[in-house]
C-alpha positions as CSV (number, residue, x, y, z in Angstrom):
1,X,-40.9,18.4,-29.5
2,X,-39.7,15.0,-30.9
3,X,-35.9,14.6,-30.7
4,X,-35.6,11.2,-32.5
5,X,-34.6,12.8,-35.6
6,X,-31.7,14.5,-34.0
7,X,-30.6,11.7,-31.7
8,X,-31.3,8.3,-33.4
9,X,-28.0,8.3,-35.2
10,X,-26.0,10.2,-32.7
11,X,-24.6,7.3,-30.8
12,X,-24.8,3.5,-30.8
13,X,-27.2,2.3,-28.2
14,X,-25.8,0.7,-25.0
15,X,-25.9,-3.0,-24.8
16,X,-28.7,-4.3,-22.3
17,X,-27.5,-7.0,-19.8
18,X,-29.4,-9.1,-17.4
19,X,-28.3,-9.1,-13.7
20,X,-26.7,-12.5,-14.2
21,X,-25.0,-11.6,-17.5
22,X,-23.6,-8.4,-16.1
23,X,-22.2,-10.2,-13.0
24,X,-20.6,-12.9,-15.3
25,X,-19.1,-10.2,-17.5
26,X,-17.5,-8.5,-14.6
27,X,-16.2,-11.7,-13.2
28,X,-14.5,-12.5,-16.5
29,X,-13.0,-8.9,-16.5
30,X,-11.6,-9.2,-13.0
31,X,-10.1,-12.6,-13.8
32,X,-8.5,-11.3,-16.9
33,X,-6.9,-8.4,-14.9
34,X,-5.6,-10.7,-12.1
35,X,-4.2,-12.9,-14.8
36,X,-2.3,-9.7,-16.1
37,X,-1.0,-9.1,-12.5
38,X,0.4,-12.7,-12.2
39,X,2.0,-12.5,-15.7
40,X,3.6,-9.1,-14.9
41,X,4.9,-10.6,-11.6
42,X,6.7,-13.3,-13.5
43,X,8.2,-10.6,-15.8
44,X,9.4,-8.4,-13.0
45,X,11.2,-11.4,-11.4
46,X,12.6,-12.8,-14.6
47,X,16.0,-11.1,-14.4
48,X,17.8,-8.4,-12.4
49,X,17.3,-5.5,-14.6
50,X,13.6,-6.1,-14.7
51,X,13.4,-6.2,-11.0
52,X,15.5,-3.1,-10.7
53,X,13.3,-1.2,-13.1
54,X,10.1,-2.3,-11.1
55,X,11.7,-1.2,-7.9
56,X,12.3,2.2,-9.6
57,X,8.6,2.4,-10.3
58,X,7.7,1.3,-6.7
59,X,9.9,4.0,-5.2
60,X,7.8,6.7,-6.9
61,X,4.3,5.1,-6.5
62,X,1.9,4.9,-3.6
63,X,-0.5,2.5,-5.4
64,X,-1.2,-1.1,-4.2
65,X,1.1,-3.7,-5.4
66,X,-1.4,-5.3,-7.8
67,X,-1.8,-1.7,-9.3
68,X,1.9,-1.2,-9.5
69,X,2.2,-4.3,-11.5
70,X,-0.6,-3.2,-13.7
71,X,0.4,0.3,-14.3
72,X,4.1,-0.3,-14.8
73,X,3.2,-2.7,-17.7
74,X,1.1,0.1,-19.2
75,X,3.5,3.0,-18.7
76,X,6.8,2.8,-16.7
77,X,6.7,6.6,-16.3
78,X,3.5,6.8,-14.2
79,X,4.2,8.5,-10.8
80,X,0.8,9.4,-9.3
81,X,-2.3,7.6,-10.6
82,X,-5.7,8.4,-9.3
83,X,-9.4,8.0,-10.4
84,X,-11.3,10.8,-12.0
85,X,-13.0,11.5,-8.7
86,X,-9.9,11.4,-6.7
87,X,-8.3,14.0,-8.9
88,X,-11.5,16.1,-8.8
89,X,-11.3,16.0,-4.9
90,X,-7.7,17.0,-5.2
91,X,-8.6,20.1,-7.2
92,X,-7.2,18.7,-10.5
93,X,-9.1,17.9,-13.8
94,X,-8.2,15.2,-16.4
95,X,-7.1,16.9,-19.7
96,X,-9.4,16.6,-22.8
97,X,-8.9,13.5,-24.7
98,X,-6.7,11.6,-22.1
99,X,-7.1,7.8,-21.9
100,X,-7.0,6.4,-18.6
101,X,-5.0,3.3,-17.4
102,X,-6.7,0.1,-16.4
103,X,-6.5,-0.4,-12.6
104,X,-8.1,-2.1,-9.7
105,X,-10.3,0.6,-8.1
106,X,-11.8,0.4,-4.6
107,X,-15.4,1.1,-4.1
108,X,-18.0,1.1,-1.2
109,X,-21.4,0.0,-1.9
110,X,-24.5,-1.1,0.2
111,X,-25.3,-4.6,0.6
112,X,-28.6,-5.3,2.7
113,X,-28.3,-1.9,4.2
114,X,-24.8,-2.2,5.2
115,X,-21.7,-0.5,3.7
116,X,-19.3,-3.0,2.2
117,X,-15.9,-2.4,0.8
118,X,-15.1,-4.0,-2.6
119,X,-13.3,-3.4,-5.8
120,X,-14.0,-2.9,-9.6
121,X,-11.9,-2.6,-12.7
122,X,-11.8,1.0,-13.8
123,X,-9.6,3.7,-15.0
124,X,-7.0,5.9,-13.5
125,X,-5.0,8.8,-14.7
126,X,-1.4,9.9,-14.1
127,X,-0.7,13.4,-12.8
128,X,0.8,14.3,-16.1
129,X,-2.7,13.8,-17.6
130,X,-4.2,16.4,-15.4
131,X,-4.5,20.2,-15.5
132,X,-4.5,22.5,-12.4
133,X,-2.1,24.8,-10.4
134,X,1.5,24.1,-11.4
135,X,3.1,21.2,-9.4
136,X,6.2,22.2,-7.5
137,X,9.3,20.1,-8.3
138,X,10.2,17.7,-5.6
139,X,12.4,18.9,-2.9
140,X,16.2,18.0,-3.1
141,X,18.1,17.0,0.0
142,X,21.7,16.5,1.0
143,X,22.6,13.1,1.9
144,X,23.4,14.3,5.5
145,X,19.8,15.6,5.7
146,X,18.5,12.2,4.6
147,X,20.7,10.3,7.2
148,X,19.4,12.8,10.0
149,X,15.9,12.3,8.9
150,X,16.3,8.4,8.8
151,X,17.7,8.3,12.2
152,X,14.9,10.4,13.5
153,X,12.2,8.2,11.9
154,X,13.9,4.9,12.8
155,X,11.5,2.4,14.4
156,X,14.2,1.4,16.9
157,X,17.2,3.1,18.6
158,X,20.4,3.5,16.6
159,X,23.8,3.3,18.2
160,X,27.4,3.4,16.9
161,X,29.4,0.3,17.3
162,X,33.1,-0.3,17.2
163,X,32.6,-4.2,17.5
164,X,30.8,-5.0,14.3
165,X,32.4,-7.9,12.5
166,X,34.6,-7.1,9.5
167,X,32.4,-6.3,6.4
168,X,29.3,-5.7,8.4
169,X,28.3,-2.0,7.8
170,X,25.1,-2.0,10.2
171,X,23.1,-4.6,11.9
172,X,19.8,-4.9,13.6
173,X,20.0,-6.9,16.8
174,X,16.5,-8.2,17.7
175,X,17.4,-9.0,21.3
176,X,18.2,-5.4,22.1
177,X,15.7,-4.0,19.6
178,X,18.6,-1.7,18.4
179,X,20.4,-1.0,15.2
180,X,24.2,-0.9,15.6
181,X,26.2,1.0,12.9
182,X,29.8,1.4,11.9
183,X,31.1,4.9,12.2
184,X,33.3,6.5,9.5
185,X,31.8,5.2,6.4
186,X,30.9,7.5,3.4
187,X,27.5,9.1,3.7
188,X,25.8,7.2,0.9
189,X,26.9,3.6,2.4
190,X,25.8,4.9,5.8
191,X,22.3,5.9,4.7
192,X,21.7,2.6,2.7
193,X,23.0,0.5,5.6
194,X,20.7,2.2,8.1
195,X,17.6,2.0,5.9
196,X,18.3,-1.8,5.3
197,X,18.4,-2.3,9.1
198,X,15.3,-0.1,9.6
199,X,13.6,-2.5,7.3
200,X,14.7,-5.4,9.3
201,X,13.4,-3.8,12.5
202,X,10.1,-3.3,10.9
203,X,9.8,-6.9,9.9
204,X,10.4,-7.8,13.7
205,X,6.9,-8.3,14.8
206,X,7.0,-11.2,17.0
207,X,9.0,-14.3,18.0
208,X,9.1,-15.8,14.6
209,X,11.4,-13.2,13.2
210,X,14.1,-14.4,11.0
211,X,16.7,-12.0,9.7
212,X,17.6,-14.2,6.7
213,X,14.0,-14.4,5.6
214,X,13.7,-10.8,5.3
215,X,17.3,-10.0,3.8
216,X,16.1,-9.6,0.2
217,X,13.1,-7.4,1.0
218,X,15.2,-5.2,3.3
219,X,17.9,-5.0,0.6
220,X,15.2,-3.9,-1.9
221,X,13.8,-1.3,0.4
222,X,17.3,0.2,0.9
223,X,17.5,0.5,-2.9
224,X,14.0,2.2,-3.2
225,X,15.1,4.9,-0.8
226,X,18.5,5.4,-2.6
227,X,16.9,5.6,-6.0
228,X,14.0,7.9,-4.7
229,X,16.5,10.4,-3.5
230,X,19.1,10.2,-6.2
231,X,21.9,8.4,-4.6
232,X,24.5,6.4,-6.3
233,X,23.0,2.8,-6.6
234,X,25.8,1.3,-8.8
235,X,26.7,-1.1,-5.9
236,X,23.2,-2.7,-5.7
237,X,23.0,-6.1,-7.6
238,X,19.8,-8.2,-7.8
239,X,21.0,-11.4,-9.3
240,X,20.8,-13.2,-6.0
241,X,17.3,-11.9,-5.4
242,X,16.0,-13.0,-8.7
243,X,17.8,-16.4,-8.4
244,X,16.0,-17.0,-5.0
245,X,12.5,-15.8,-6.0
246,X,12.3,-16.0,-9.7
247,X,11.3,-19.8,-9.8
248,X,9.0,-19.8,-6.9
249,X,5.2,-20.1,-6.9
250,X,3.0,-17.1,-7.4
251,X,2.0,-16.9,-3.9
252,X,5.5,-16.7,-2.7
253,X,6.6,-14.2,-5.4
254,X,3.4,-12.1,-4.3
255,X,4.4,-12.4,-0.7
256,X,7.9,-11.1,-1.4
257,X,6.9,-8.2,-3.6
258,X,4.2,-7.3,-1.0
259,X,6.9,-7.3,1.7
260,X,9.1,-4.9,-0.2
261,X,6.2,-2.6,-1.1
262,X,4.9,-2.6,2.5
263,X,8.3,-1.9,4.2
264,X,9.9,0.1,1.4
265,X,6.9,2.3,0.9
266,X,6.4,2.7,4.6
267,X,10.0,3.7,5.2
268,X,9.7,6.3,2.2
269,X,6.5,7.7,3.8
270,X,8.0,8.1,7.1
271,X,11.2,9.6,5.8
272,X,9.3,12.1,3.7
273,X,7.1,13.2,6.6
274,X,10.2,13.7,8.8
275,X,12.0,15.7,6.1
276,X,8.8,17.9,5.6
277,X,8.7,18.7,9.3
278,X,12.5,19.4,9.6
279,X,12.4,21.7,6.6
280,X,8.9,23.1,7.4
281,X,7.5,22.4,4.1
282,X,4.0,22.0,5.1
283,X,1.0,24.3,5.8
284,X,0.5,25.1,9.5
285,X,-2.3,22.4,10.2
286,X,-0.5,19.7,8.2
287,X,2.8,20.6,9.8
288,X,1.3,20.1,13.2
289,X,-0.1,16.8,12.4
290,X,3.1,15.7,10.7
291,X,5.2,16.6,13.7
292,X,3.0,14.5,16.0
293,X,3.3,11.6,13.6
294,X,7.0,11.9,12.7
295,X,8.4,12.7,16.2
296,X,7.2,10.3,19.0
297,X,7.2,11.5,22.6
298,X,10.6,12.2,24.1
299,X,12.5,9.3,25.4
300,X,11.0,6.7,23.1
301,X,14.3,6.3,21.0
302,X,17.9,7.2,21.0
303,X,19.0,9.7,18.5
304,X,22.7,9.5,17.4
305,X,23.6,12.5,15.2
306,X,27.3,11.9,15.6
307,X,26.8,9.1,13.0
308,X,27.8,11.3,10.1
309,X,30.1,13.8,11.9
310,X,33.2,12.4,9.9
311,X,31.5,13.4,6.7
312,X,31.1,17.0,7.7
């Protein structure tokens, strides 16, 4: 049977590329996308409202920084973006007719018999573009629960201090590898102060640690946690952050946003795991694994639950 009469006009023929032309086309495509990333970075750091809006996006996203920049420019409401294959592996399917978003997609390929990691420009889909079992709404927590989980997941011990200077809510002291917190503050202020100092402690990797160098990323990380869990963020102001980073070169801007994404995302993931463990929100196997990850062996840190006793 000859199918030509049925298929000749069914669809336009695909263009044929030589190996060299295909490589050149892909290079041009990648360069265009990275130009979009850089342009978006400039937009994000152009003024305080733009940075705050991007931090809102970051607080909900687990994508890499370049993809957060790309995706936020396409749809600020994206919360969980994955490839077709990733959604299929997760048991969800893309709804018919949905258009994907341009993103940088990791891939593994063979080169001379070895597996090599790389990336390509592809499409991802937000969870709202998929179908499957109903997604349960995110859990809601009281601020005291958030404080308890933040203390539990802190990278260093936390202690109450009556000798902090006036106006200082909390401070990480690198010499002691300890966070000192003022007692008696309202719960929201207490949480944000602890998270900010947890970020400082995360940045303390070696002798080159400089508190001032990480002040802005730590401040932004505290905002991300507050926004993610619905706390009052009216006291946050990003004018000074934008004034500091808005006119710097692309590499410095990228480094700043990367620091924010790394430490802010890390604190959110750690806090989420600890909350899930404390509230037994995971299946048995995942619960056991999360317990091991969220709670280190006894004696490795100091837990101070008196911290919020004045707030009930």
